[in-house]
C-alpha positions in Angstrom: 0.1 0.1 0.2 1.4 3.6 -0.4 1.7 6.2 1.5 -0.7 8.9 2.0 0.9 12.1 1.1 -0.1 15.5 3.3 -2.6 16.4 0.8 -4.6 12.9 1.8 -3.5 11.3 -1.7 -2.3 7.9 -1.8 0.2 9.4 -4.5 3.9 10.1 -4.8 5.3 12.7 -7.5 6.9 10.0 -10.2 3.9 8.2 -9.9 2.3 6.4 -13.3 -1.8 6.8 -13.0 -5.0 6.4 -15.1 -7.4 8.9 -15.3 -10.9 8.9 -17.6 -10.6 12.0 -19.8 -13.2 13.2 -21.2 -11.9 15.6 -24.5 -12.8 19.1 -23.9 -13.8 19.7 -27.6 -16.2 17.0 -27.8 -18.2 16.0 -24.7 -18.8 12.6 -25.3 -15.8 11.5 -26.2 -14.1 9.8 -22.9 -11.0 7.7 -22.8 -8.5 6.2 -20.5 -5.1 8.0 -20.4 -1.8 7.9 -18.5 -0.9 10.7 -16.5 2.0 11.0 -14.2 1.7 12.6 -10.9 4.0 15.7 -10.3 4.7 18.5 -8.1 2.8 20.9 -8.2 4.8 24.2 -10.3 2.8 26.8 -8.4 2.8 25.2 -5.3 5.7 22.9 -4.7 4.4 21.3 -1.6 0.9 19.8 -3.8 0.8 17.4 -6.0 -0.5 17.9 -9.6 -1.5 15.3 -12.4 0.9 16.2 -15.9 -1.5 15.5 -18.8 -1.3 16.7 -22.1 0.6 19.1 -21.4 -1.7 20.8 -18.6 -1.1 20.6 -15.1 -4.0 19.9 -12.9 -4.1 19.5 -9.4 -4.7 16.4 -7.8 -7.2 16.5 -5.6 -10.2 13.9 -4.0 -12.4 15.1 -6.7 -10.5 12.9 -9.2 -11.1 9.7 -10.2 -7.4 8.7 -10.5 -6.3 4.7 -10.9 -3.0 3.0 -10.0 -3.5 0.6 -12.9 -4.8 0.9 -16.3 -7.0 -1.9 -16.6 -8.9 -0.7 -13.6 -9.4 2.5 -14.8 -11.2 0.8 -18.5 -13.0 -1.5 -15.9 -14.7 1.5 -14.6 -14.7 3.1 -17.7 -16.5 0.1 -19.2 -19.1 0.2 -16.4 -19.8 4.2 -17.3 -19.3 4.2 -20.9 -19.7 0.9 -22.2 -16.8 -1.3 -23.7 -13.7 0.7 -25.2 
C-alpha cells in the first residue's frame, strides 16, 4: 500500500496513474489516459497530474486509478466497452 501524502492522496511525485479523460472539445468522447503525478509548479507542496502538457491539481475530486486495467473496468461500467 502506498503512503498517503500530506494532501491525503495516496500517490507520490513520479507515480504513473490512469484517468478517464473527457475531450474538452467533444464532451461525448472519453477515454482512459496515462498521467504522471508531479509536484504542482504553482505550489510545490502540492501534487498535480500532468496530462496533455497541462497541470491539473491532484485532489480527491478526481477519479485516479493505479492501473490501466482498473481505469478500463470503471470506464466500461460507466460508458460501455472501450
